[in-house]
Structures are given as C-alpha cells and as structure tokens.
C-alpha positions in Angstrom: -8.2 -9.7 -19.5 -8.1 -9.5 -15.8 -10.0 -12.9 -14.7 -12.7 -12.3 -12.7 -15.8 -15.0 -12.8 -18.0 -17.8 -11.9 -16.4 -21.5 -13.0 -18.4 -25.3 -12.5 -17.1 -27.8 -11.7 -18.3 -32.0 -11.5 -17.4 -33.3 -8.4 -16.8 -36.8 -8.6 -17.5 -38.6 -4.9 -14.7 -39.6 -3.0 -12.9 -36.2 -4.4 -12.2 -33.1 -1.8 -13.8 -29.9 -2.6 -10.7 -28.3 -1.3 -8.8 -30.5 -4.1 -11.3 -28.8 -7.1 -10.2 -25.4 -5.4 -6.3 -26.5 -4.9 -6.5 -27.4 -8.7 -7.8 -24.4 -10.3 -5.3 -22.2 -8.2 -1.9 -24.4 -9.8 -3.8 -24.2 -13.8 -4.4 -20.1 -12.8 -0.8 -19.5 -10.8 -0.2 -17.5 -8.4 -1.9 -14.3 -7.6 -5.7 -15.3 -8.6 -7.7 -16.0 -6.5 -9.8 -19.1 -6.3 -12.7 -19.1 -3.7 -16.3 -21.1 -3.6 -19.9 -20.9 -3.4 -20.5 -23.9 -1.1 -18.3 -26.9 -0.8 -19.3 -30.4 -1.3 -18.3 -33.3 1.1 -15.9 -35.9 0.2 -18.3 -38.9 -0.2 -21.3 -36.1 -2.4 -20.9 -35.2 -6.2 -22.2 -33.4 -8.9 -22.2 -29.4 -9.1 -19.5 -27.4 -7.2 -19.1 -22.9 -8.5 -15.5 -21.8 -8.2 -15.9 -18.2 -7.3 -12.6 -16.3 -9.6 -10.9 -13.3 -8.7 -12.6 -11.0 -7.4 -15.8 -12.9 -7.8 -14.2 -14.7 -4.7 -16.2 -11.8 -2.9 -19.4 -12.5 -4.4 -19.7 -16.2 -2.6 -22.7 -15.6 -0.1 -24.5 -14.4 -2.8 -23.8 -17.8 -4.7 -24.8 -20.1 -1.7 -28.1 -17.8 -1.0 -29.2 -19.6 -4.0 -32.1 -22.8 -3.8 -30.2 -25.7 -4.1 -31.8 -29.1 -5.7 -30.2 -32.5 -5.1 -31.0 -36.2 -6.0 -30.2 -38.8 -2.6 -30.2 -42.7 -2.8 -30.7 -44.3 0.8 -31.0 -47.0 2.4 -33.9 -47.5 6.2 -32.7 -50.2 8.5 -29.6 -48.6 10.1 -28.5 -45.2 11.2 -24.4 -44.3 11.1 -22.5 -42.2 12.6 -21.9 -40.1 9.7 -25.1 -40.3 8.8 -24.3 -41.5 5.7 -22.1 -44.9 3.9 -18.9 -43.8 5.7 -19.6 -43.8 9.0 -20.3 -47.1 11.3 -23.7 -48.2 12.8 -24.9 -47.0 15.8 -28.3 -48.5 15.4 -30.5 -51.1 13.0 -33.8 -50.6 13.6 -36.8 -53.4 11.3 -38.1 -52.0 8.3 -41.7 -51.6 8.5 -43.1 -53.7 5.3 -45.1 -50.4 4.1 -42.5 -48.2 4.1 -43.1 -46.8 0.9 -46.3 -45.6 1.7 -45.1 -44.6 5.0 -42.4 -42.5 3.3 -44.7 -40.9 1.0 -47.1 -39.7 3.1 -44.6 -38.5 5.6 -42.8 -35.9 3.1 -45.1 -32.8 3.1 -43.7 -32.5 6.6 -40.1 -31.5 5.2 -41.7 -28.6 3.4 -41.3 -25.3 4.1 -39.2 -23.6 6.9 -38.7 -26.4 9.3 -35.5 -26.5 12.4 -32.6 -29.2 11.4 -29.8 -30.3 13.7 -26.6 -30.5 11.8 -25.1 -34.2 11.6 -22.3 -34.2 13.7 -19.8 -35.1 10.3 -20.1 -30.9 9.3 -18.5 -27.8 9.4 -20.8 -26.0 11.6 -18.8 -24.0 14.4 -19.6 -25.0 18.1 -17.5 -23.4 20.5 -15.2 -21.9 17.1 -14.0 -24.9 16.7 -14.9 -27.6 13.6 -18.3 -30.1 14.5 -15.9 -32.7 12.8 -12.9 -32.2 14.1 -14.9 -32.9 18.0 -17.0 -35.3 16.7 -13.6 -37.6 15.5 -11.8 -36.7 18.4 -14.3 -38.8 20.0 -16.5 -35.9 21.6 -20.1 -35.6 20.7 -20.8 -31.8 19.3 -22.9 -29.7 21.1 -24.6 -28.6 18.0 -27.9 -25.9 17.8 -31.0 -26.6 15.5 -31.4 -24.0 12.7 -34.0 -22.9 11.0 -33.5 -24.3 7.4 -36.0 -24.2 4.0 -36.9 -26.9 2.0 -39.4 -26.0 -1.2 -39.8 -29.1 -2.5 -38.9 -32.9 -1.6 -40.7 -36.0 -3.4 -40.0 -39.5 -4.1 -38.0 -40.4 -7.5 -37.0 -43.9 -6.9 -37.4 -47.2 -5.8 -35.7 -49.7 -5.7 -37.7 -52.7 -5.1 -36.0 -54.1 -1.6 -38.8 -52.4 0.3 -36.0 -50.3 2.0 -33.8 -48.2 -0.7 -35.7 -45.1 -2.1 -34.7 -41.9 -3.6 -35.8 -38.5 -3.6 -34.9 -35.1 -5.8 -34.8 -32.4 -3.2 -34.9 -28.4 -3.4 -33.5 -26.4 -0.2 -32.3 -23.2 0.7 -28.7 -22.0 2.5 -27.6 -24.4 5.3 -30.1 -27.6 4.7 -27.8 -31.6 5.3 -29.8 -33.8 3.2 -27.9 -36.6 6.0 -30.1 -34.4 7.8 -33.2 -35.0 6.3 -32.3 -38.4 5.5 -31.6 -39.1 9.1 -34.8 -37.5 10.2 -36.5 -39.8 7.4 -35.3 -42.7 9.3 -36.2 -41.2 12.7 -39.4 -40.5 11.7 -39.9 -44.6 10.7 -38.1 -45.1 13.7 -35.8 -48.3 11.9 -33.0 -45.7 11.4 -32.1 -44.3 7.1 -28.7 -43.7 5.7 -27.5 -41.9 2.4 -26.1 -43.9 -0.3 -25.1 -41.8 -2.5 -25.6 -37.7 -3.2 -26.0 -35.4 -6.3 -25.5 -31.9 -6.3 -27.9 -31.1 -9.5 -27.9 -27.6 -9.4 -27.5 -23.8 -6.8 -29.4 -21.5 -8.9 -29.8 -21.0 -12.2 -26.2 -22.9 -12.8 -26.4 -26.8 -14.0 -24.3 -29.7 -13.8 -24.2 -31.2 -16.7 -22.5 -27.9 -18.3 -19.8 -28.0 -15.5 -16.5 -28.7 -16.3 -15.7 -32.2 -14.8 -12.3 -32.4 -12.0 -10.2 -34.6 -15.1 -10.8 -32.1 -17.6 -9.4 -30.0 -15.2 -7.2 -32.2 -13.7 -5.9 -33.2 -17.8 -5.5 -29.2 -18.8 -7.9 -30.1 -21.7 -9.8 -26.0 -20.4 -9.5 -23.1 -21.9 -10.4 -21.0 -18.6 -11.4 -17.6 -20.7 -13.9 -19.3 -22.3 -14.8 -21.5 -19.1 -15.0 -18.8 -16.7 -18.5 -17.5 -17.0 -19.6 -13.7 -16.1 -20.6 -12.6 -13.3 -23.8 -11.3 -15.2 -24.5 -15.0 -14.8 -25.4 -14.1 -11.2 -26.6 -11.3 -11.4 -29.7 -12.1 -13.2 -30.2 -14.8 -11.4 -31.4 -11.7 -8.7 -32.9 -8.1 -9.1 -30.8 -6.6 -10.9 -30.3 -3.7 -13.2 -28.1 -2.3 -15.4 -26.3 1.3 -16.2 -24.4 3.3 -18.2 -20.6 4.7 -17.9 -21.3 8.1 -15.9 -23.4 6.0 -13.2 -20.9 2.9 -12.9 -18.3 4.9 -12.3 -20.2 6.8 -9.3 -20.6 3.1 -7.9 -17.2 2.2 -8.7 -16.4 5.7 -6.4 -18.8 4.4 -3.5 -21.4 7.1 -4.3 -25.5 6.3 -4.4 -27.2 6.7 -7.8 -31.1 7.5 -8.4 -33.0 4.4 -9.5 -33.8 6.4 -12.2 -30.6 6.1 -13.7 -30.5 2.3 -13.7 -32.2 -0.4 -16.4 -34.6 -3.2 -15.1 -32.3 -5.5 -15.9 -34.1 -9.0 -14.3 -36.2 -9.4 -11.8 -34.7 -12.6 -10.3 -35.7 -15.7 -9.3 -37.2 -14.4 -5.2 -37.7 -12.0 -3.1 -35.0 -9.4 -3.3 -35.7 -8.0 0.5 -34.5 -4.9 -0.3 -31.3 -5.9 -2.1 -30.4 -5.9 -5.3 -27.7 -6.4 -7.9 -26.5 -3.5 -10.3 -24.2 -4.4 -13.5 -22.1 -2.4 -15.2 -19.2 -1.9 -18.3 -16.8 -2.0 -15.3 -18.6 -2.5 -11.9 -20.6 -5.3 -10.4 -22.4 -3.9 -7.6 -24.7 -4.9 -4.7 -26.8 -3.1 -2.4 -29.9 -1.7 -0.6 -32.4 0.1 -2.1 -33.2 3.0 0.2 -36.6 5.6 -0.2 -36.8 7.7 -2.3 -35.8 5.8 -5.1 -31.6 5.1 -4.8 -29.7 2.7 -4.4 -26.5 2.6 -2.5 -24.0 0.2 -3.2 -22.3 -2.5 -0.4 -19.8 -3.9 -2.5 -18.2 -3.2 -5.9 -16.8 -5.7 -7.6 -14.6 -3.9 -10.7 -15.1 -6.1 -13.5 -12.2 -4.3 -15.9 -13.7 -5.8 -18.9 -15.2 -9.3 -17.8 -18.2 -7.8 -17.5 
C-alpha cells in the first residue's frame, strides 16, 4: 500500500519544523514525499500537520483551516522578534489597570484587519525572506496584509499585573506575535510573547498528535499513525462518489453533481469549491453552473481512502 495521508506531530519548543519533516523522511525512506500544512516557529510548540506522499499537494487546504493558539505574554517590553528570544528595543511603564484595559481592548482585534508580520518571519520581501534581511542588520519593508481573527479571549493572569494568557482562533497568515506586539503598542508599554502553543488546525488536535520524542525513538507505526485524507475532506464542502465516477475524475473529466453523494457541509463558506472523495481519488475542484463539478487537483489514492 502506498502511504498517502496526514501525520500529526506535537512539536516541542526549541525544535524546528524542518527537523520534524526530516525525521519523518528518515523513517519513511527515499522516494516518499513529506511536506507540511504550515510551519511553527522554533520558539513555539504544538500541532504540526505533516503531509505524506500525494497528500503533499493538499498543503494549501490544510493551511486554509482555522487555527487555535494559546499564548502567554508579558507587558512592559518590546523585543526585536516579538518573543522571548529577541533583544529589547523598548521599555514602558505598565498601566496599573492593565488587566481591565486589556479586556476592553481585545474586541478591537476581532474580524478582518490589517496586520504587519514580524521582521523575524518567513514572509517574502522582494523575493527574500524577511528574517534573513533582519538578521543581516537591515529592516525589511514588510507590507501590512489582511488577516482574520474570529475569537480572542483572556484565559489567565499571573497576578503580577503584567503577565497574561490568551486563546486565539484565527485564519491563515495571522501572526500571534504581531497580535501581542500590537497589544503592547496599544497599551503604550510594549509586550512580547513568553510561550506560544498551537492547539488545533481545523479538526486536527494537538492531543491526538504523535510526540516528537516518540517519532525520534522509532516508537511509531506509520501505516496506523498516518491519517486518511478523508479526515481532511470532511472539513470542507465535500461529496463521495462511486468507482465509475472516480475513474472519470482521474481522467480529468467534469461530472454532474447528480453522480455525487453529499459527504459533509464543511466548516465554512465553500466559496464555489468542493472536495470529491472516491475509492481511487481525492479531488479538489470547482462547482460550475448547471450542476457540474470540474476537478482542478486529483490525488490518486490507490486504496488509501
């Protein structure tokens, strides 16, 4: 059986996402592709979704799922990286009513808003990664971009009047470090991240993930640990199909919706797109006028539904 699917890894703080990818590649051997559905900073921990075999082509679908983060941060200081790993660039007095002011401020972060990513980030500036420009001693000219935050709430306070915790649910492209930086600037005292953990990506959860320690020790059963692409399909507007239809899809043919069986409404606006899941194919495509489905990306499953 050809391996094709999703592998959930619980990445610890201090380990690079590329190290997790490399570890899986070593275990699977040459000839099997391994990718990811969005990396985590080395200073962050939590859920990392890796993609195996043909599933590497679904990276944009995984990255399009909503994410939940837990973050602890400290007021009174801004740093070059917007987290604990950077150098101090600003010190400011923390308001005595910081907790109350923070509670009043948080609703302003909800919805779609412009956000400027951190200088130490993977965004490209004139074709070069921002973090490389920043570490060369220059300041990258990073443009603001729209992000969407659907939930942000206070979950804890250390009692020192300056250290707080938030849970944030957001969409692709959102930097939690930038949220914390912007909170500090709004309160005019600075803020930086102490710890950041990604709890979930869509319906994929950190508590269901394989620990990095088990991955490195070899205490894994990859055919069992690699999840079917059906677990991704049901998070989008999706259909199932019979064997005759999946053969047609693999040939790149447009098929009528009357040949498909509704599988899941998904977790958001389908935007005119859908997934069709068959015994032989995972297909991502466009819903056309007249009740038709046009495949745009087909992944042969070879029995790995």
